[in-house]
N, C-alpha and C positions, 0 to 999 in steps of 0.2 A: 547538458541538456539538448537531445536531440529532437527533431521533429520529423514524424513520418508521416505523410499524407497520400491518403486516396481520392478516388471519387467521392466518397460520402462523408469521412470524418477525418479529425486529423489528432494523433496519440502524442502524448509528451512520454519520453524517456529520461528517466534521472536516477540518480543513484537514491537506494533505501534510506529513509530518514533513520536515524538511531535514537533510542530513547532508552533510559537505565531502569531498571527493573521497578523502583518505586515509582517513577514515572509513568511507566507504562501502565502498572496497577491506578493511578489515579485518572489515565486517559484512555482505559479499557475500551469503552465505548465508541471515543472519536474514532481509536484505533481501529475497532473493526470498519466502522464507516468508511475511512479511510482506504482498507483494502477491496470493499464493494466496490470502488472505482476503480481499481486496479492498481493501486500503490502498494509497496511491498513495505514491510516496518521492520526493522531490526531491534530485537532488546539485547541491552548488555549489562554484565555484571562487570563493573568498574569498567575498564576499557575493551573487554572482551566480548565479541557478540557469542549470544547464549541460546537463540530461539530466533525466528524469524517468522512474523504475520505474512502469510502469501493468499490473493484470492483465489477460490476454488473456480474452475471453469464456469460453473454454470451461473453462480453467482455475478460473475463478471459479464456476461453474456446478458442476462436479465438487467443488468446495471446500465449497460449500454446501449439496451433497447429503450427504457427508460428517458433516456435524455434524446 
């Protein structure tokens, strides 16, 4: 994990967490909340990554302002 800091806030950059399809389905609302605060989530089938949830810039900006 890398810490990047500037005058106003600190960001943590880490590898995206991975979830199997069934687990992602069960935790979908939580995974969406994670993307709203800047996390990326990889969804796998078996051990193969098949999808990635990433925050849209507008939602990321709103989430950062809210904090």
